[in-house]
C-alpha positions, 0 to 999 in steps of 0.5 A, spaced: 925 423 541 932 419 542 932 413 538 935 407 541 933 401 545 929 402 551 929 397 557 926 398 564 930 395 570 927 394 577 932 397 582 932 396 590 935 400 595 933 407 592 930 412 597 931 419 595 934 424 590 941 422 592 939 415 590 936 418 583 943 422 582 948 416 583 944 411 579 943 416 573 950 418 573 953 411 574 948 408 568 950 414 564 957 412 564 956 405 561 958 405 554 952 405 549 947 409 554 944 415 551 939 416 556 937 414 563 930 416 567 930 414 574 923 413 578 925 412 585 918 411 588 917 405 583 924 403 583 925 403 576 930 405 572 929 406 564 935 406 560 935 408 552 941 405 549 944 405 542 943 398 541 941 392 545 943 393 552 949 390 556 945 388 562 951 385 565 955 392 565 948 396 567 948 391 573 955 392 575 954 400 574 948 400 579 951 395 584 957 400 584 953 406 586 950 402 592 944 399 589 941 392 587 939 391 580 934 386 581 932 384 573 928 387 568 921 390 569 915 387 566 
């Protein structure tokens, strides 16, 4: 298991495997991100980071991939 901080985000606009790939690649490129798991059906992106995640950088990465991060999932 990967050690780190796990954060789950809500992302809207994802509908298919292409969406999953695009979001995974974009968020994986953010500095400090160790792993990304995208659940298209639930509209959730689980991110494991080395330390506290930079929500702003992750939001920007999702936005640049063409989707909208709507906040941390509860």
